[in-house]
N, C-alpha and C positions, 0 to 999 in steps of 0.2 A: 504494500500500500504506500503510495506516494501522494502527499497532499501539498500542492503548490498554490499559494494564493498571492504571492508578492509580485509575480511577473506582470500581471495585467490588472491588478486590483485598483491602483490609483491612476493609471493612464492606459489608454487604449493602444498606444503605439509601441509598447515594449514587447508585445507578443512576438513580432517578427525577429526581434533581437535574440530570441531563444530557440529559433527554429533549428539551428545547428546543434544545440544541446539534445533536443529530441531526436534529430536525425542520427546523431552518434549513438544515442541510447538504443534505437531500433536496429542500427547496423551492428552493434555489439551483440544484441540478442540473437540476431540472425547468424553472426559468425560463430557464436557459442552453441548454436543449435537449440537454444532455449525457446525460441519463437515457435518451434515445431510442436511443443507440448504445453503451451501456455496460452490462456485466454487473457487478453488485455482489454480493460475498459477505460476509456478516456471520457470523463464527464465533468460538467461544471454545475454549480448551483444557480448561477445567473451570469449574464454577460456584464460588461462594463456598465455601471449604473450611475454615472454622474455626468453632468454637463449637457451640452446640446445633443449628444448622441441619443439620449433617451427620447427626445422629441421627434426623432426620425422614425420612419416605418421600420427600418432595420433594427433600431434600438428597442422599439416596443416589442418586436417579434423575438429578438434575442433575450430580452429580459423574461419573457413568458415561456419561451421554448429553449431551455438551456441545451448546450451541446451534449451529445452522447454518441460515442463511437465504440464499436466492439471489433477487436481484431481477433479473428478466429483462426486457429492453426489449420494448415492444409488437410490433415487427416481427420479432422473433426466430422466432416460431412460423411465420410464412409463409416466411421466408427459409431457416430451418434446421429443417424439419418433423420430420425423423427425430430430430435431437438434442433438440428440444423434447419429443417423445413419450417419449424415453428419460428426460428429466428428470422428467416427470410420473410415469412408472412407478417410477422410483427414489425419488421423494419418498414413496412408500408402503412403502419397504423400509428395513431397518436398514443404514445405510451409515456410514462413518467419514470422518474427515478424510484418512486415507490413500487412500480412494477418490477424493476430490477431487484429491489430489496426482497420482494415476495418470491421472485424466481430463484434467487440465490438461497 
């Protein structure tokens, strides 16, 4: 579990400054083979929530629909077919982090 809130909490522009950190993280997981047997969830509780950004359409949507990505290992589909199909189906539905909690 990794909890990072300082990157974009106070300004919207710092996110791109940390792209290389995340890129290195995923490249290391791939090089070690860890990515082949690990499910990774990337999520947020809200987007940047200060200033003029909030009055934009994007700002309102991001505040109400926080980011959620799941990185699924390549062999998950063949090993857990039903669960994989459920993930695909639910990826097209409005779900919340509470749904993730119940699933886990």
